[in-house]
C-alpha positions in Angstrom: 12.4 41.5 -10.7 9.3 41.7 -13.1 9.5 39.9 -16.4 8.8 42.1 -19.4 7.1 39.6 -21.3 4.7 37.1 -19.9 5.3 33.4 -21.1 3.2 31.4 -23.2 2.9 28.5 -20.4 1.9 30.8 -18.0 -1.2 29.6 -15.9 -1.3 26.3 -17.7 -0.3 24.3 -14.8 -3.8 24.4 -13.4 -5.3 23.2 -16.5 -2.8 20.5 -16.9 -3.8 19.2 -13.3 -7.6 19.7 -13.8 -7.3 17.3 -16.9 -4.9 14.9 -15.5 -6.9 14.4 -12.4 -10.3 13.9 -14.5 -8.4 11.5 -16.7 -7.1 9.7 -13.7 -10.0 9.9 -11.3 -12.8 8.7 -13.6 -10.9 5.1 -14.1 -10.5 5.0 -10.6 -13.8 5.7 -9.3 -15.0 2.8 -11.6 -12.7 0.8 -10.6 -13.8 1.2 -6.9 -17.4 1.0 -8.0 -16.6 -2.4 -9.9 -15.1 -4.1 -6.6 -17.7 -3.1 -4.6 -20.3 -4.5 -6.9 -18.5 -7.7 -7.1 -17.6 -7.9 -3.4 -21.5 -7.6 -2.7 -22.3 -10.1 -4.9 -19.7 -12.3 -3.5 -20.9 -11.8 0.0 -24.5 -12.5 -1.1 -23.5 -15.8 -2.5 -21.8 -16.9 0.1 -24.3 -15.9 2.7 -26.8 -17.9 0.4 -25.1 -21.0 0.1 -24.4 -21.3 3.9 -27.9 -20.3 4.8 -29.5 -22.7 2.3 -27.3 -25.7 3.4 -27.6 -24.9 7.2 -31.5 -24.7 6.7 -32.0 -27.8 4.7 -29.4 -30.0 7.4 -31.3 -29.0 10.4 -34.7 -29.1 8.8 -37.2 -32.0 10.3 -38.2 -33.1 7.0 -37.0 -32.6 3.3 -39.9 -30.7 2.2 -39.7 -28.3 5.3 -36.1 -27.9 4.5 -36.4 -27.0 1.0 -39.1 -24.5 1.5 -37.0 -22.8 4.7 -33.9 -22.9 2.2 -36.0 -20.8 -0.3 -36.7 -18.1 2.1 -33.0 -18.2 3.5 -31.8 -17.6 0.0 -34.2 -14.9 -1.0 -33.1 -12.8 2.8 -29.6 -13.7 2.3 -29.6 -12.2 -1.1 -31.9 -9.5 -0.3 -29.1 -8.3 2.5 -26.9 -7.4 -0.2 -29.7 -5.9 -2.9 -29.3 -8.9 -5.0 -32.5 -9.6 -7.2 -33.6 -13.5 -6.7 -33.5 -13.7 -10.4 -29.9 -12.8 -10.6 -29.0 -15.9 -8.3 -29.0 -19.7 -9.3 -29.1 -21.9 -6.3 -28.1 -25.6 -6.9 -28.7 -28.0 -4.2 -27.2 -31.6 -4.1 -27.7 -34.2 -1.2 -25.6 -37.5 -0.7 -26.1 -40.4 -0.2 -29.6 -39.9 -1.2 -30.3 -37.2 -3.8 -33.9 -37.4 -3.2 -33.6 -37.1 0.6 -31.5 -34.4 1.9 -31.7 -34.9 5.7 -30.4 -38.8 5.7 -28.6 -39.2 8.6 -24.7 -38.6 8.2 -25.6 -37.3 4.8 -24.2 -34.2 3.3 -26.0 -31.2 1.8 -23.9 -29.4 -1.1 -25.3 -26.1 -2.0 -23.9 -23.9 -5.1 -25.2 -20.4 -5.7 -23.9 -18.2 -8.7 -24.7 -14.6 -8.6 -24.7 -12.4 -11.7 -22.9 -9.3 -10.5 -23.7 -6.5 -12.7 -21.2 -4.0 -13.8 -22.4 -0.4 -12.9 -23.0 2.7 -15.3 -23.5 0.1 -18.2 -26.7 0.6 -20.0 -28.9 -2.0 -20.6 -29.6 -1.1 -24.1 -26.5 -2.8 -25.9 -28.7 -5.3 -27.0 -26.7 -8.2 -25.8 -28.2 -10.8 -23.1 -26.1 -10.0 -20.3 -23.4 -7.4 -21.2 -22.5 -6.5 -18.0 -22.5 -9.1 -15.5 -19.8 -11.4 -14.2 -20.7 -14.6 -12.5 -19.9 -15.3 -8.8 -20.1 -18.7 -7.0 -19.8 -19.8 -3.7 -20.3 -23.2 -2.2 -21.2 -24.5 0.9 -21.2 -28.3 2.5 -23.2 -28.8 5.4 -23.2 -32.3 7.3 -26.6 -33.7 8.6 -26.4 -35.0 12.2 -26.0 -38.6 12.5 -29.0 -38.1 15.0 -31.4 -37.1 12.6 -34.5 -38.8 12.2 -35.0 -40.4 9.0 -38.6 -39.7 7.7 
């Protein structure tokens, strides 16, 4: 049976689904992009901290360890497309802060990466408007059989 007069709401379901779909889908896509950026920065920081600590702890001399650690940090950050300028690497050594390869010593590395949030324009005029700091720490023990210089 046919209606004699069409309803004013006829055909509006497609428009409602389209509008609600866009309103719900755009924040969901942004959330996924943000979580992916933060996870990538977290992986970069963790990998850089681990590789820097291992490079220093396994080096023959302190100077060689520090130069190898710089290269290891650049490679670990580049694996996750993080610029080296966006990372801060801090190395602390115990018991002698001036010599990281003393036998039975520890190398404590903390890496902080500034993860940039996606789709934010840099023209906002703030120092770092769309960055979140992600930290990672790694402690590596130097072998007790390491030869002290």
